[in-house]
All heavy atoms as an XYZ file, in Angstrom:
750
protein
N      -2.085    -83.539    -21.109
C      -3.346    -82.838    -21.117
C      -4.429    -83.801    -21.599
O      -4.229    -84.551    -22.530
C      -3.232    -81.624    -22.041
C      -4.464    -80.774    -22.042
S      -4.283    -79.325    -23.089
C      -3.602    -78.183    -21.926
N      -5.591    -83.765    -20.942
C      -6.693    -84.645    -21.337
C      -7.847    -83.809    -21.870
O      -8.057    -82.669    -21.457
C      -7.180    -85.494    -20.151
O      -7.628    -84.611    -19.125
C      -6.078    -86.387    -19.615
N      -8.584    -84.417    -22.762
C      -9.740    -83.760    -23.357
C     -10.944    -84.686    -23.240
O     -10.806    -85.905    -23.377
C      -9.493    -83.454    -24.832
C      -8.383    -82.462    -25.059
C      -7.095    -82.890    -25.330
C      -8.633    -81.108    -24.973
C      -6.071    -81.992    -25.519
C      -7.609    -80.186    -25.161
C      -6.341    -80.641    -25.441
O      -5.331    -79.737    -25.621
N     -12.094    -84.110    -23.026
C     -13.321    -84.904    -22.977
C     -13.649    -85.386    -24.383
O     -13.556    -84.632    -25.350
C     -14.470    -84.068    -22.430
N     -14.018    -86.648    -24.488
C     -14.386    -87.199    -25.789
C     -15.795    -86.795    -26.194
O     -16.110    -86.715    -27.367
C     -14.273    -88.725    -25.767
C     -12.865    -89.268    -25.541
C     -12.905    -90.780    -25.452
C     -11.947    -88.833    -26.664
N     -16.616    -86.563    -25.197
C     -18.001    -86.187    -25.455
C     -18.311    -84.929    -24.664
O     -17.971    -84.825    -23.490
C     -18.961    -87.323    -25.011
C     -20.400    -86.935    -25.241
C     -18.624    -88.612    -25.725
N     -18.942    -83.990    -25.304
C     -19.341    -82.759    -24.618
C     -20.510    -83.076    -23.691
O     -21.457    -83.746    -24.079
C     -19.773    -81.720    -25.649
C     -20.064    -80.375    -25.036
C     -20.414    -79.374    -26.076
N     -19.282    -79.276    -27.014
C     -19.249    -78.476    -28.049
N     -20.265    -77.698    -28.310
N     -18.210    -78.447    -28.833
N     -20.463    -82.634    -22.442
C     -21.564    -82.931    -21.522
C     -22.864    -82.293    -22.000
O     -22.867    -81.190    -22.551
C     -21.113    -82.330    -20.192
C     -20.003    -81.399    -20.524
C     -19.432    -81.820    -21.838
N     -23.954    -83.004    -21.785
C     -25.270    -82.503    -22.168
C     -25.745    -81.540    -21.090
O     -25.741    -81.867    -19.903
C     -26.281    -83.667    -22.300
C     -27.670    -83.142    -22.581
C     -25.829    -84.637    -23.370
N     -26.120    -80.357    -21.494
C     -26.650    -79.356    -20.576
C     -27.929    -78.777    -21.154
O     -28.048    -78.614    -22.369
C     -25.635    -78.234    -20.352
C     -24.328    -78.623    -19.665
C     -23.361    -77.444    -19.665
C     -24.574    -79.102    -18.252
N     -28.866    -78.469    -20.280
C     -30.125    -77.854    -20.699
C     -30.070    -76.369    -20.385
O     -29.672    -75.982    -19.282
C     -31.297    -78.481    -19.937
C     -31.483    -79.987    -20.103
C     -32.488    -80.504    -19.087
C     -31.930    -80.303    -21.511
N     -30.489    -75.551    -21.339
C     -30.571    -74.123    -21.047
C     -31.778    -73.887    -20.134
O     -32.553    -74.796    -19.858
C     -30.637    -73.286    -22.325
C     -31.892    -73.514    -23.144
O     -32.882    -74.046    -22.625
O     -31.883    -73.151    -24.327
N     -31.922    -72.679    -19.656
C     -32.973    -72.361    -18.685
C     -34.357    -72.732    -19.205
O     -35.137    -73.383    -18.501
C     -32.922    -70.875    -18.308
C     -34.022    -70.393    -17.367
C     -33.949    -71.108    -16.031
C     -33.934    -68.893    -17.176
N     -34.678    -72.342    -20.426
C     -36.016    -72.616    -20.953
C     -36.258    -74.108    -21.168
O     -37.345    -74.608    -20.882
C     -36.255    -71.840    -22.250
C     -36.408    -70.356    -21.984
O     -36.932    -69.947    -20.952
N     -35.921    -69.540    -22.900
N     -35.254    -74.833    -21.654
C     -35.391    -76.279    -21.829
C     -35.561    -76.968    -20.486
O     -36.371    -77.886    -20.337
C     -34.177    -76.860    -22.544
O     -34.045    -76.302    -23.830
N     -34.794    -76.517    -19.493
C     -34.908    -77.090    -18.157
C     -36.287    -76.801    -17.571
O     -36.921    -77.699    -16.994
C     -33.813    -76.528    -17.251
C     -33.807    -77.121    -15.875
C     -33.226    -78.358    -15.653
C     -34.375    -76.455    -14.810
C     -33.213    -78.927    -14.383
C     -34.370    -77.006    -13.538
C     -33.794    -78.239    -13.329
N     -36.755    -75.577    -17.714
C     -38.072    -75.213    -17.199
C     -39.152    -76.069    -17.865
O     -40.062    -76.570    -17.192
C     -38.343    -73.724    -17.437
N     -39.049    -76.265    -19.167
C     -40.023    -77.093    -19.887
C     -39.965    -78.543    -19.401
O     -41.001    -79.166    -19.165
C     -39.761    -77.025    -21.392
C     -40.709    -77.838    -22.195
N     -42.025    -77.469    -22.381
C     -40.546    -79.010    -22.840
C     -42.622    -78.389    -23.115
N     -41.739    -79.341    -23.401
N     -38.755    -79.082    -19.213
C     -38.594    -80.475    -18.785
C     -39.140    -80.711    -17.381
O     -39.610    -81.800    -17.073
C     -37.116    -80.871    -18.844
N     -39.081    -79.690    -16.536
C     -39.519    -79.842    -15.147
C     -40.944    -79.355    -14.915
O     -41.506    -79.604    -13.852
C     -38.588    -79.072    -14.203
O     -38.601    -77.686    -14.560
C     -37.174    -79.619    -14.246
N     -41.499    -78.636    -15.880
C     -42.838    -78.084    -15.694
C     -42.851    -76.848    -14.812
O     -43.909    -76.411    -14.367
N     -41.687    -76.290    -14.568
C     -41.586    -75.079    -13.756
C     -41.475    -73.854    -14.653
O     -40.967    -73.937    -15.766
C     -40.340    -75.148    -12.863
C     -40.344    -76.193    -11.761
C     -38.941    -76.332    -11.164
C     -41.335    -75.815    -10.683
N     -41.928    -72.743    -14.153
C     -41.747    -71.475    -14.856
C     -40.274    -71.083    -14.715
O     -39.653    -71.340    -13.672
C     -42.650    -70.407    -14.228
C     -42.707    -69.145    -15.015
N     -41.740    -68.178    -14.921
C     -43.607    -68.709    -15.928
C     -42.037    -67.187    -15.735
N     -43.169    -67.485    -16.358
N     -39.683    -70.475    -15.743
C     -38.269    -70.067    -15.635
C     -37.958    -69.214    -14.407
O     -36.889    -69.353    -13.808
C     -38.022    -69.284    -16.931
C     -38.990    -69.885    -17.901
C     -40.211    -70.217    -17.082
N     -38.897    -68.364    -13.995
C     -38.659    -67.561    -12.779
C     -38.621    -68.441    -11.533
O     -37.858    -68.170    -10.605
C     -39.732    -66.476    -12.630
C     -39.539    -65.312    -13.573
C     -38.174    -64.649    -13.415
O     -37.724    -64.413    -12.273
O     -37.536    -64.366    -14.452
N     -39.429    -69.497    -11.502
C     -39.396    -70.439    -10.374
C     -38.050    -71.159    -10.345
O     -37.479    -71.383     -9.277
C     -40.543    -71.431    -10.468
N     -37.544    -71.495    -11.521
C     -36.227    -72.136    -11.593
C     -35.165    -71.182    -11.059
O     -34.311    -71.574    -10.251
C     -35.893    -72.564    -13.041
C     -34.465    -73.084    -13.135
C     -36.884    -73.606    -13.548
N     -35.218    -69.934    -11.468
C     -34.252    -68.939    -10.970
C     -34.330    -68.806     -9.449
O     -33.318    -68.651     -8.770
C     -34.503    -67.583    -11.629
C     -33.995    -67.489    -13.034
C     -34.061    -66.040    -13.541
N     -33.693    -65.983    -14.917
C     -34.552    -65.953    -15.949
N     -35.850    -65.949    -15.726
N     -34.117    -65.911    -17.192
N     -35.551    -68.865     -8.909
C     -35.740    -68.765     -7.457
C     -35.082    -69.962     -6.751
O     -34.424    -69.803     -5.728
C     -37.226    -68.698     -7.127
C     -37.494    -68.373     -5.680
C     -38.971    -68.108     -5.360
N     -39.777    -67.820     -6.515
C     -40.923    -68.447     -6.831
N     -41.397    -69.393     -6.053
N     -41.606    -68.124     -7.910
N     -35.262    -71.161     -7.313
C     -34.658    -72.355     -6.716
C     -33.130    -72.286     -6.775
O     -32.449    -72.738     -5.862
C     -35.172    -73.617     -7.413
C     -36.659    -73.908     -7.228
C     -37.074    -75.135     -8.034
C     -37.015    -74.077     -5.764
N     -32.609    -71.694     -7.843
C     -31.159    -71.489     -7.949
C     -30.705    -70.495     -6.880
O     -29.710    -70.722     -6.184
C     -30.769    -71.001     -9.360
C     -29.323    -70.540     -9.403
C     -31.021    -72.101    -10.392
N     -31.437    -69.405     -6.722
C     -31.071    -68.384     -5.738
C     -31.089    -68.946     -4.314
O     -30.280    -68.551     -3.471
C     -32.021    -67.191     -5.844
N     -31.994    -69.899     -4.054
C     -32.080    -70.520     -2.730
C     -31.029    -71.615     -2.534
O     -30.894    -72.162     -1.443
C     -33.476    -71.122     -2.530
C     -34.616    -70.118     -2.351
C     -35.963    -70.811     -2.433
C     -34.462    -69.394     -1.021
N     -30.300    -71.932     -3.596
C     -29.268    -72.954     -3.508
C     -29.804    -74.376     -3.622
O     -29.085    -75.330     -3.333
N     -31.050    -74.524     -4.041
C     -31.639    -75.864     -4.180
C     -31.228    -76.530     -5.482
O     -31.158    -77.757     -5.550
C     -33.162    -75.788     -4.079
C     -33.690    -75.323     -2.712
C     -35.200    -75.141     -2.763
C     -33.301    -76.287     -1.617
N     -31.000    -75.750     -6.515
C     -30.509    -76.261     -7.791
C     -29.123    -75.678     -8.027
O     -28.850    -74.533     -7.643
C     -31.441    -75.863     -8.941
C     -32.836    -76.472     -8.929
C     -33.685    -75.867    -10.051
C     -32.766    -77.987     -9.067
N     -28.273    -76.465     -8.669
C     -26.896    -76.026     -8.911
C     -26.586    -76.052    -10.406
O     -26.077    -77.044    -10.917
C     -25.932    -76.914     -8.138
C     -26.114    -76.822     -6.641
C     -25.190    -77.744     -5.886
O     -24.272    -78.325     -6.495
O     -25.392    -77.870     -4.673
N     -26.886    -74.962    -11.095
C     -26.575    -74.908    -12.528
C     -25.104    -74.578    -12.744
O     -24.380    -74.245    -11.807
C     -27.457    -73.764    -13.019
C     -27.514    -72.843    -11.846
C     -27.527    -73.743    -10.634
N     -24.705    -74.686    -13.989
C     -23.391    -74.191    -14.398
C     -23.658    -73.019    -15.331
O     -24.780    -72.819    -15.787
C     -22.558    -75.296    -15.102
C     -22.228    -76.411    -14.123
C     -23.274    -75.846    -16.309
N     -22.650    -72.252    -15.592
C     -22.791    -71.111    -16.507
C     -22.094    -71.446    -17.817
O     -21.010    -72.018    -17.817
C     -22.169    -69.856    -15.904
C     -22.810    -69.460    -14.594
C     -23.779    -68.370    -14.789
N     -24.409    -68.031    -13.512
C     -25.480    -67.291    -13.432
N     -26.023    -66.814    -14.528
N     -26.013    -67.012    -12.274
N     -22.739    -71.083    -18.919
C     -22.098    -71.285    -20.216
C     -21.151    -70.120    -20.492
O     -20.947    -69.253    -19.639
C     -23.136    -71.479    -21.331
C     -23.996    -70.243    -21.589
O     -23.706    -69.160    -21.021
O     -24.949    -70.345    -22.367
N     -20.580    -70.094    -21.689
C     -19.617    -69.053    -22.045
C     -20.224    -67.654    -21.997
O     -19.527    -66.673    -21.746
C     -19.044    -69.327    -23.435
N     -21.537    -67.559    -22.202
C     -22.214    -66.258    -22.165
C     -22.682    -65.896    -20.761
O     -23.256    -64.842    -20.557
C     -23.433    -66.289    -23.090
C     -23.096    -66.487    -24.540
C     -24.378    -66.565    -25.343
C     -24.084    -66.921    -26.783
N     -25.315    -67.099    -27.557
N     -22.485    -66.811    -19.804
C     -22.930    -66.552    -18.437
C     -24.357    -66.982    -18.166
O     -24.890    -66.722    -17.090
N     -24.977    -67.658    -19.138
C     -26.357    -68.109    -18.974
C     -26.400    -69.391    -18.143
O     -25.469    -70.190    -18.154
C     -26.991    -68.371    -20.348
C     -27.027    -67.164    -21.259
C     -27.973    -66.081    -20.766
O     -29.016    -66.421    -20.176
O     -27.656    -64.898    -20.976
N     -27.524    -69.585    -17.441
C     -27.698    -70.792    -16.637
C     -27.874    -72.017    -17.533
O     -28.637    -71.979    -18.494
C     -28.932    -70.668    -15.739
C     -28.923    -69.570    -14.689
C     -30.257    -69.541    -13.960
C     -27.790    -69.770    -13.708
N     -27.178    -73.087    -17.204
C     -27.323    -74.372    -17.887
C     -27.381    -75.455    -16.820
O     -26.712    -75.362    -15.794
C     -26.140    -74.632    -18.816
S     -26.063    -73.506    -20.202
N     -28.180    -76.478    -17.074
C     -28.419    -77.502    -16.063
C     -28.057    -78.886    -16.575
O     -28.486    -79.280    -17.662
C     -29.898    -77.499    -15.663
C     -30.340    -76.207    -15.061
C     -30.752    -75.149    -15.862
C     -30.340    -76.032    -13.691
C     -31.164    -73.946    -15.309
C     -30.741    -74.829    -13.131
C     -31.157    -73.788    -13.940
N     -27.304    -79.650    -15.784
C     -27.075    -81.052    -16.128
C     -28.401    -81.814    -16.017
O     -29.259    -81.442    -15.207
C     -26.091    -81.537    -15.060
C     -25.559    -80.305    -14.413
C     -26.572    -79.236    -14.603
N     -28.589    -82.869    -16.785
C     -29.851    -83.624    -16.729
C     -30.204    -84.132    -15.330
O     -31.388    -84.239    -14.991
C     -29.609    -84.785    -17.691
C     -28.593    -84.267    -18.653
C     -27.708    -83.355    -17.838
N     -29.228    -84.420    -14.484
C     -29.522    -84.899    -13.125
C     -30.304    -83.872    -12.310
O     -31.029    -84.227    -11.377
C     -28.226    -85.259    -12.409
N     -30.187    -82.603    -12.674
C     -30.917    -81.560    -11.958
C     -32.426    -81.650    -12.206
O     -33.210    -81.163    -11.393
C     -30.390    -80.180    -12.361
C     -28.972    -79.912    -11.918
C     -28.874    -79.603    -10.443
O     -29.363    -78.585     -9.976
N     -28.228    -80.483     -9.700
N     -32.833    -82.292    -13.311
C     -34.269    -82.500    -13.581
C     -34.853    -83.397    -12.489
O     -35.923    -83.130    -11.946
C     -34.509    -83.103    -14.984
C     -35.978    -83.460    -15.191
C     -34.048    -82.130    -16.064
N     -34.121    -84.454    -12.142
C     -34.557    -85.362    -11.081
C     -34.628    -84.633     -9.743
O     -35.576    -84.816     -8.973
C     -33.591    -86.563    -10.976
O     -33.495    -87.182    -12.248
C     -34.058    -87.558     -9.951
N     -33.631    -83.801     -9.474
C     -33.625    -83.025     -8.240
C     -34.808    -82.060     -8.195
O     -35.452    -81.904     -7.154
C     -32.303    -82.272     -8.088
C     -32.164    -81.388     -6.857
C     -32.367    -82.181     -5.568
C     -30.812    -80.695     -6.859
N     -35.107    -81.425     -9.311
C     -36.251    -80.506     -9.361
C     -37.553    -81.256     -9.081
O     -38.430    -80.741     -8.379
C     -36.317    -79.809    -10.720
N     -37.673    -82.474     -9.588
C     -38.868    -83.281     -9.317
C     -38.958    -83.610     -7.832
O     -40.047    -83.565     -7.238
C     -38.842    -84.553    -10.153
N     -37.824    -83.913     -7.232
C     -37.803    -84.206     -5.789
C     -38.223    -82.982     -4.985
O     -38.992    -83.079     -4.025
C     -36.389    -84.633     -5.405
C     -36.238    -85.169     -4.025
C     -34.787    -85.588     -3.796
N     -34.669    -86.440     -2.634
C     -33.523    -86.783     -2.099
N     -32.385    -86.382     -2.644
N     -33.479    -87.547     -1.033
N     -37.740    -81.828     -5.379
C     -38.107    -80.569     -4.713
C     -39.608    -80.340     -4.828
O     -40.279    -79.995     -3.845
C     -37.310    -79.390     -5.311
C     -35.839    -79.514     -4.929
C     -37.886    -78.049     -4.867
C     -34.913    -78.596     -5.718
N     -40.160    -80.555     -6.010
C     -41.591    -80.352     -6.216
C     -42.417    -81.329     -5.375
O     -43.441    -80.949     -4.806
C     -41.948    -80.498     -7.699
C     -41.435    -79.350     -8.536
C     -41.704    -79.567    -10.013
O     -41.462    -80.636    -10.553
N     -42.217    -78.539    -10.652
N     -41.963    -82.603     -5.298
C     -42.696    -83.591     -4.485
C     -42.688    -83.192     -3.013
O     -43.712    -83.286     -2.330
C     -42.082    -84.983     -4.641
C     -42.462    -85.686     -5.909
C     -42.082    -87.160     -5.886
N     -40.707    -87.426     -5.490
C     -39.658    -87.427     -6.313
N     -39.833    -87.157     -7.595
N     -38.456    -87.692     -5.860
N     -41.547    -82.757     -2.508
C     -41.473    -82.340     -1.105
C     -42.330    -81.106     -0.847
O     -42.999    -81.009      0.184
C     -40.019    -82.062     -0.705
C     -39.128    -83.288     -0.577
C     -37.666    -82.863     -0.425
C     -39.560    -84.152      0.595
N     -42.311    -80.183     -1.773
C     -43.093    -78.953     -1.616
C     -44.593    -79.254     -1.623
O     -45.329    -78.780     -0.760
C     -42.740    -77.965     -2.725
C     -43.474    -76.672     -2.640
N     -43.286    -75.777     -1.609
C     -44.404    -76.118     -3.452
C     -44.068    -74.729     -1.807
N     -44.754    -74.919     -2.910
N     -45.025    -80.076     -2.564
C     -46.458    -80.377     -2.688
C     -46.911    -81.423     -1.669
O     -47.951    -81.264     -1.027
C     -46.763    -80.866     -4.098
N     -46.127    -82.490     -1.516
C     -46.551    -83.601     -0.670
C     -46.495    -83.314      0.816
O     -47.341    -83.782      1.576
N     -45.506    -82.565      1.255
C     -45.347    -82.283      2.680
C     -45.626    -80.829      3.027
O     -45.467    -80.425      4.180
C     -43.918    -82.651      3.133
C     -43.525    -84.112      2.981
C     -42.067    -84.315      3.402
C     -44.442    -85.003      3.792
N     -46.006    -80.062      2.029
C     -46.289    -78.630      2.218
C     -45.112    -77.897      2.862
O     -45.286    -77.037      3.709
C     -47.553    -78.430      3.053
O     -48.665    -78.995      2.415
N     -43.909    -78.285      2.454
C     -42.716    -77.618      2.972
C     -42.430    -76.358      2.176
O     -42.633    -76.329      0.966
C     -41.501    -78.551      2.854
C     -41.506    -79.800      3.710
C     -40.310    -80.668      3.358
C     -41.493    -79.444      5.182
N     -41.949    -75.337      2.861
C     -41.514    -74.157      2.110
C     -40.145    -74.447      1.518
O     -39.456    -75.376      1.925
C     -41.527    -72.896      2.992
C     -40.532    -72.949      4.122
O     -39.454    -73.522      3.995
N     -40.878    -72.342      5.241
N     -39.772    -73.663      0.536
C     -38.531    -73.927     -0.182
C     -37.301    -73.813      0.707
O     -36.315    -74.507      0.498
C     -38.409    -73.016     -1.399
C     -39.382    -73.370     -2.489
C     -40.352    -72.483     -2.912
C     -39.342    -74.624     -3.091
C     -41.248    -72.825     -3.910
C     -40.239    -74.981     -4.086
C     -41.183    -74.072     -4.488
O     -42.071    -74.419     -5.471
N     -37.352    -72.972      1.715
C     -36.203    -72.834      2.615
C     -35.973    -74.124      3.402
O     -34.835    -74.521      3.634
C     -36.424    -71.670      3.571
N     -37.038    -74.816      3.787
C     -36.920    -76.060      4.555
C     -36.531    -77.241      3.673
O     -35.955    -78.216      4.152
C     -38.231    -76.356      5.271
N     -36.833    -77.166      2.393
C     -36.588    -78.290      1.495
C     -35.094    -78.624      1.408
O     -34.724    -79.794      1.376
C     -37.205    -78.021      0.110
C     -38.723    -78.128      0.219
C     -36.671    -78.998     -0.931
C     -39.474    -77.757     -1.036
N     -34.244    -77.621      1.398
C     -32.801    -77.877      1.353
C     -32.346    -78.722      2.527
O     -31.586    -79.677      2.364
N     -32.827    -78.397      3.710
C     -32.471    -79.158      4.906
C     -33.011    -80.581      4.817
O     -32.301    -81.545      5.114
C     -33.020    -78.462      6.153
C     -32.835    -79.200      7.471
C     -31.355    -79.385      7.785
C     -33.536    -78.467      8.595
N     -34.250    -80.738      4.386
C     -34.858    -82.067      4.274
C     -34.096    -82.916      3.256
O     -33.812    -84.093      3.505
C     -36.350    -81.960      3.906
C     -36.938    -83.321      3.581
C     -37.126    -81.303      5.042
N     -33.723    -82.344      2.134
C     -32.971    -83.088      1.123
C     -31.617    -83.522      1.687
O     -31.188    -84.665      1.490
C     -32.807    -82.261     -0.170
C     -34.142    -82.206     -0.908
C     -31.719    -82.845     -1.074
C     -34.152    -81.310     -2.117
N     -30.943    -82.628      2.404
C     -29.663    -82.992      3.023
C     -29.835    -84.150      4.002
O     -29.037    -85.090      4.020
C     -29.040    -81.800      3.745
C     -28.490    -80.749      2.807
O     -28.300    -81.062      1.598
O     -28.249    -79.622      3.268
N     -30.891    -84.103      4.808
C     -31.146    -85.174      5.777
C     -31.495    -86.490      5.080
O     -31.002    -87.553      5.480
C     -32.268    -84.769      6.734
C     -31.920    -83.650      7.720
C     -33.164    -83.206      8.478
C     -30.829    -84.093      8.672
N     -32.315    -86.433      4.038
C     -32.660    -87.649      3.299
C     -31.431    -88.263      2.635
O     -31.268    -89.492      2.639
C     -33.740    -87.350      2.258
C     -35.130    -87.044      2.811
C     -36.057    -86.568      1.688
C     -35.712    -88.242      3.524
N     -30.576    -87.423      2.073
C     -29.336    -87.924      1.468
C     -28.439    -88.575      2.513
O     -27.830    -89.618      2.264
C     -28.580    -86.803      0.751
C     -29.265    -86.348     -0.517
O     -30.162    -87.058     -1.019
O     -28.899    -85.257     -1.012
N     -28.363    -87.967      3.683
C     -27.535    -88.521      4.763
C     -28.101    -89.866      5.238
O     -27.352    -90.810      5.470
C     -27.469    -87.524      5.924
C     -26.639    -87.989      7.083
C     -25.166    -88.008      6.726
N     -24.417    -88.409      7.914
C     -23.417    -89.260      7.897
N     -23.002    -89.770      6.772
N     -22.800    -89.592      8.998
N     -29.412    -89.969      5.367
C     -30.049    -91.228      5.754
C     -29.743    -92.311      4.727
O     -29.391    -93.440      5.080
C     -31.572    -91.046      5.934
C     -31.860    -90.206      7.174
C     -32.288    -92.399      6.014
C     -33.295    -89.733      7.288
N     -29.856    -91.961      3.446
C     -29.560    -92.923      2.387
C     -28.104    -93.399      2.471
O     -27.810    -94.588      2.330
C     -29.834    -92.302      1.021
C     -29.609    -93.254     -0.127
C     -29.922    -92.608     -1.471
O     -30.541    -91.541     -1.516
O     -29.502    -93.195     -2.479
N     -27.202    -92.470      2.719
C     -25.781    -92.813      2.843
C     -25.553    -93.751      4.030
O     -24.816    -94.741      3.926
C     -24.980    -91.524      3.017
C     -23.499    -91.705      3.172
C     -22.806    -90.364      3.411
O     -23.158    -89.382      2.749
O     -21.922    -90.326      4.287
N     -26.175    -93.463      5.162
C     -26.029    -94.314      6.341
C     -26.628    -95.694      6.117
O     -26.050    -96.706      6.552
C     -26.671    -93.634      7.557
C     -25.950    -92.388      8.079
C     -26.815    -91.671      9.111
C     -24.604    -92.749      8.653
N     -27.781    -95.767      5.460
C     -28.400    -97.066      5.170
C     -27.530    -97.891      4.226
O     -27.398    -99.101      4.400
C     -29.794    -96.877      4.577
C     -30.808    -96.420      5.602
C     -32.181    -96.132      5.001
O     -32.280    -95.916      3.770
O     -33.152    -96.120      5.771
N     -26.921    -97.252      3.250
C     -26.024    -97.946      2.328
C     -24.818    -98.501      3.081
O     -24.416    -99.651      2.876
C     -25.570    -97.007      1.201
O     -26.723    -96.536      0.510
C     -24.622    -97.681      0.241
N     -24.259    -97.700      3.967
C     -23.126    -98.146      4.776
C     -23.530    -99.319      5.665
O     -22.807   -100.313      5.772
C     -22.579    -96.992      5.632
O     -22.203    -95.916      4.781
C     -21.399    -97.422      6.474
N     -24.686    -99.223      6.262
C     -25.163   -100.290      7.138
C     -25.385   -101.593      6.365
O     -24.987   -102.663      6.826
C     -26.459    -99.859      7.830
C     -27.056   -100.807      8.857
C     -26.071   -101.050      9.991
C     -28.356   -100.237      9.393
N     -25.970   -101.485      5.176
C     -26.180   -102.690      4.345
C     -24.836   -103.313      3.953
O     -24.678   -104.520      3.975
C     -26.975   -102.337      3.089
C     -28.465   -102.381      3.291
C     -29.201   -102.330      1.954
N     -28.937   -101.115      1.198
C     -29.583    -99.967      1.371
N     -30.543    -99.873      2.250
N     -29.276    -98.913      0.648
N     -23.892   -102.487      3.618
C     -22.585   -103.006      3.213
C     -21.885   -103.678      4.398
O     -21.238   -104.698      4.235
C     -21.766   -101.878      2.612
O     -20.607   -101.630      3.275
N     -22.032   -103.130      5.589
C     -21.440   -103.744      6.770
C     -22.129   -105.060      7.108
O     -21.473   -106.010      7.525
C     -21.520   -102.788      7.966
C     -20.597   -101.581      7.914
C     -20.889   -100.644      9.087
C     -19.145   -102.002      7.929
N     -23.451   -105.137      6.950
C     -24.162   -106.370      7.285
C     -23.875   -107.482      6.306
O     -23.904   -108.640      6.681
C     -25.657   -106.220      7.377
O     -26.155   -105.021      7.169
N     -23.568   -107.182      5.063
C     -23.272   -108.240      4.096
C     -21.880   -108.815      4.314
O     -21.617   -109.929      3.920
C     -23.391   -107.731      2.647
O     -22.525   -106.630      2.462
C     -24.813   -107.350      2.321
N     -21.003   -108.065      4.956
C     -19.650   -108.560      5.245
C     -19.634   -109.549      6.402
O     -18.730   -110.351      6.516
C     -18.719   -107.404      5.580
C     -18.355   -106.582      4.397
C     -17.267   -105.604      4.779
N     -17.471   -104.375      4.062
C     -16.911   -103.226      4.367
N     -16.135   -103.145      5.415
N     -17.121   -102.156      3.651
N     -20.604   -109.441      7.312
C     -20.586   -110.280      8.513
C     -21.554   -111.394      8.420
O     -22.424   -111.703      7.979
C     -20.886   -109.454      9.758
C     -19.849   -108.403      9.997
N     -18.548   -108.693     10.301
C     -19.918   -107.051      9.950
C     -17.871   -107.574     10.451
N     -18.680   -106.549     10.246
């Protein structure tokens, strides 16, 4: 049996909302749309890994910069991630040859 040596850092809903500049209800909406992926604590409350702060910033930039609605943002993020993955693969292949 293995045990974690360090407890993972998680932000509660209010701390996450403060860190991202979003209202807690906006955070809940992004969770409901599947754009953010929190975990639940022992009480069932939403908790967010710190990496989700970066994702929330990306969502806000896409929403404000491209005037995308939140439903479209999920698709755009998936496409951008796929492009990044393909570019990484291409760079790795070009350095081998």
